[in-house]
N, C-alpha and C positions, 0 to 999 in steps of 0.2 A: 247448773239450773236446779232449782228446788221447787217441788210440788207438794202441797198438802191436798190430798184426795179424800173427799168425804162422800160416802155413799149417802144419797139423799132420796127421800120420798117426793119432795118438791123443794123449789128454792127460787128466790127472786133477788134482784138487786135494783136499788133506787138510787137515783141522783137528783138532788134538788126536789125530793118528794114525788118524782116520777119514775115508774118502773122502766127500766131500759133493757132488762133481760130477765127471762123467767122460763123455768123448765119443770116438767113433772119428774118422774124417777130418773136417776142417773147420777152423775158426779157434780159436786161443786169442786172446782179446782182452783186453789190460790197458787199462783205461779210467780215465783221469784226469778229474776234473771241476773246472774253474777257477772262480774267484770270480765271474765274470760270465757264466757259462754259463746258458742257457735252454733251454726246450723246443724252440726252433728249432735250437739246436745238436744236440740229440738227434736230431731228424728228418733234419737234413743228413748227420750222421755215419753213421747207420744206412743211409741210401740209398746213400751212397758205398761203405761196407763191403760191403753184400750184392751190389753190382753190380761190385765190383773184379773184373777178369778176370786172375786170378793162378793159376788151375788149368789144367793142360795139356789140350790137345785131343788128338785122334787122331795129329796131326802132331808132337807134343811141344812145341807153343807155348802159351804162357800166353795162353789165349783164352777160358777158362770162368770163370763166377762161382760164388759159393757156392750160389746158387739152382740153377744149371745142374748142379752135381755132387751136389745134395741134401745138402750138408754141414751139420754142427752147429756151435755155438759154445760154448766154455768161456769165460765172461765173469768177469773178476777186476777188482775195484775196485782202483785203484792211484793213491792220492793222491800218491805220490812222483814221478809223471810232471811234477808242477809244481815240483819242487825247484829252488831257485835257488842256485847255487854260485859266483856271481861274486865274493862277498866272503867271506873266511875259508875255513875247511875244513869247517865243519858246514853241511849243507844248511838252507836256510830254506824253509818251506812255506807262507808267507803268501799266495801266489797260488791256493792250493788253496781250494775251497769249504768252508765250515762243514760238518762231517759230517752233520747232520740234512738239510740241503738237497742235499748231495751224494748222500747215499743215495737221496733221492727221485728225482733225476735218473738215478742208476744204475739204479734199478728201472724207470724210465720207459724207458731205453734197452733193457733186456732185454725189457720188454713189447712194444716197438716191433718188435724182432726177431722175437719170437713171433707178432705180428700180421701178419708177412710170411710166415709159414709156416716159420720156422727153429726147429729144436730148440735150446733153450738150457739149458745147465747153469750153475750159478754157484758161486763160493766163498761165503764168509761176510763180509759187509761189516764192516770194522774189526778183523777177526780176524788172527791170524799164520797164514798159509796156506803150505803147501808145494805148489808147482805143478810137475808133472812132464809133459813133452811130448816127442814125437819130431817135431822141426821137419822139415818136408817140403821138400827143396830144398837148403838152407834158403831160405825166402822169408819175409822180414820187412818189413813196410811201415808207415810212420808216417802217420796220418791226423789232421788238426787242423781245428778250426772256430774261427771268431771271428765273433760276431754273426750265427750262423746260416748262415755261408758256409764253404765249405771253403777253407783256406789252405795255402800251401806251407810245410811245417814246417822246411824248411832255412833 
C-alpha cells in the first residue's frame, strides 16, 4: 500500500464540478492499493500516518501528530501510485489491485481512520476528480507497506 501524505491548511475534491469532500487543516492522503495488499497493510499504514509527527509545536519543530492537532483527512484513491514506467512511455498499472478489491481496502482504510477519531472526507472511487489544496510547509511524506509492515519507499 502506498500513501502520499500532504500536510494541508485546507483542501477539497470535486467530481463533475461538485464538491464531494472538504477539510480544513490536516492531511490530504493519496492512497494506492497494490495487488498483494491486505487488511494488515491498512492497519499498519493508518497507525503510521495518524502518529506521524509532522505538525509544528510551540517551538516551531515538527513534533505533533494528526491526533495532537485534531486534524482531518481528505482521502483520495490513487491507483496511479502503482504506475510502472520502466519500459516504454505509457505507464503500466498491472501492480495495482483490481478495482473491486481495491475499493474494499480503500473503504477499510477510511473506516480505520474514523475508528481512531479522525474526521475523514473522501473523493469518489474511480471518478475523475479535481483535488485542490493549500500544502502547509510544504510538507509531503511517502508511506509504504509490504506484507503489513512499513517499508522505506526510497
